[in-house]
N, C-alpha and C positions, 0 to 999 in steps of 0.2 A: 421474600419476593425474588422471582427469577433465579431460583437456586441452581437449576441445571445450567442456565446460561452463564451464571457466575463461575461455575466449575469449568465450563467450556472456555471462557475467556481467560481464566486463570491458567489453564493448561496451555493455551495458545501463547500467552505472555511468557511462560516458562520455556517455551521452545526457542525464544529469541536468543538467549545466551547459549543454549545448547547448540544452536545452528550457527553460532559465531556472528550473529547479526547485530549485537549491541555490545557496547562497553559501558560499564557503570550503570547509570539509570537512563541511558539515551535511547529510549524507545517505548512504545506502548501498543497494545492491541485492544480493540473494542469489538463488541458484538451486539446486534440489535434484535429486539423482539418487535416485529412490525405490527402485530396485532395490538400490542399495548402501547406502541409509540415510545418505548423506552429502550435505552441501551446501557450496557455494562462496560466499564472502562477501568484500566489500571489507575491506582492512585498516583498522585504526583510525587516524584522524587524518592520513591521507596525502592531500596536496593532489591534486586531479584532474590537474593539469598534470604531476605527478611519477609518476602511476600507470601501471603496466605489467601485462601479462597475468600475468607470473610473480609478481607481488605478491599475487595472489588467494590466499585462505586456505581450505583444506578442513577442515571440522569435522564431527563426528558430531552426532546429535540430542540429545546431552547437553552439547553445547558444547565438547567436547574437540578440540583441534587435532590433525588427522591428518597434514596436510601444509602447509608454509609456514613462512617465516622471520620473518614479522611477526605482531604481535598482531591477531586478528580484530576486527572492529567491536565496539564496546562494546555494541551492540544485538543481538549474537549470541544471547543467551538469549531475547529476544523472538521472533526469527525461528525459533529451534528450537521454541519452544512452539507457535507458529502452525502450523508444519509438522506437528507431532504432532496437533493438533486439527483442522486444516482439511486433510484428507488428499488432496484433489484438486488443491491448488494446486502450481504448479511454480516460482514466483518471488515474491519479496516486495520491496517498496520502502518506505523511510522517508525522508521529507524534512522540512524546516522551511519549505516554500514559504509565502510571506507571507499570501496570501488564505485558505488553509486554516488557517493558524495563527491568523488573526483569529477564525474561528469556534471553533477549539479554545480560544482564550483566553476567549471569551464563553460557553463550555460550551453551544454551540448546534449542533444538527444542521445540515447543509447541505441545505436543502429542495429537493424536486423541483418546480421552477418552470417547466421548459422542456424541449423535446425534445432539446436537447443533453445534458441530464442523463439523460433516459430512454433514450437510445441505449446507455448503458453501465451505469447504476445503476437497478435496478428500484424502489428505495425511496429515501426520504431517506437521506443518508449520515450514519450515527449518530455522535453524540459520546458516547463511553464516559466514564464518570465519572473524575474526578481520583483519583489514588492517595492513600491516607492516609499520614500521617507514618510509621507502622509499616511499611507496604508499601514506602515509599521507602527506609527505613533498613535493611531486612532483605535484600530481593532485588529491587532496583528494576527492572532490565530484565526479569527473569522475570515479575514482577508486572504489568508493562506488558502483556505478552502475555496474562496471565490476565484483566485487566480487559476487554481486547478480546473475548476469547471469552465472558466472562461477559455482556457487553452483547448479543452476538448470540444467546446462549441466552435471555436475559431477554426479548428482543423477538421471539424466534422467527424470526430472519432467516436467509435462505439466503446463505451466504458466497460462493457462486458468482454469484448474482444481484445481490448488493451487494458488489462486490469491493474494499471499502475502508472506512475508518473514521477518525475523529479520536479522539485521547486528550485529554481536556480538560486545559487548562493546558500542553499539550505540542505535539502536531502530528499530521499524517496518516500513516497506513499504508495501503498498497494491495497487492494481490496479483493473480495471474493464472495462467494455465496455463503460462506461460513467464516468464523475467525480462523479456523485451521487452514482453510484454503487461502485466506489472505496472507497467512504466514508462509505457506508454500510459495505463493507468488512473490513474496518479498525475497525469499532465498533464490528463486530463479532469477529475479532482477539483479541481485548482487553477483551471481555467478556469471551472467552474460555481460555485465559491466566489466568484470575482471577479464574475461576472455576477449572482449572487444578492445579493451585498453592494450593488451598484448598484441593483438592482431594489427592495431594501428601503428605499433612500433616496428613491425616486421616488414611492412610494405606500404607503398604509396598508391598501389593499384586500387581500382574500384572493387570493394568487397561486398556490395549490396547483394543480398540473397535474391536470386531470380524469383519472380512471383509464382511461377509454377511449382517451385520447391517449397516456398513459404506456404502456399495453398495446401500442398500435399500434407505437410507436417501439421499445420494448424487443424485442417478439417478431418484428419484421421483421428483426432482426439476430441473434436468439438462439432456439434451440429447433428442433424438427423442421420447422416451417413457415416458417423464416427465408427471406427472398428478397432481402435487400440484398446487393449485390456480385455477383461472378462465380462461377458454378458451377465446381467443380474437376473 
């Protein structure tokens, strides 16, 4: 079942250590088949060096295992909730990449300071609130997804234009049209978090990117009038 998607999700997961986005087993990628209402996700706690395509787990949008011999990622309820609420995404990534976690630890958005950011994220990358003790003790992973959606709704953000977030005191989540694109967005998020951290050490002046420059860089890659790259 979903053999091609399993291969795609496996390859996307293997990119995480290659891109220096994870240590040990601290991350996961999933990808969804919207027609079947099923998604494929990394198994829980399996080291990347030991991971194989056949280890990928197929689950439904209620988090029930449909196919696979291993337990799915403990973050499966978060992925399932995001797939339900963000209906156009095809892949999700969660890591504990250190620069992003620095901002999550500080409960700080990753601000749009430069064109590297604007090429992928149209707004500051939001830091969703930390979970309450009750939310953690009742349905931790499900509630993680809920606070992400809550933050996007509260701010009126477009999840396609801002394909990622932080959960305060936890770490980053990104998404995209495919698992591979979600990994790409995870790497961009980590890079801009590192750059922003250094920029904030260098000066106290306002570093916010002017909207006209943000618009230029975002829309030259996205939307009907995009012109970056090669025409297909």
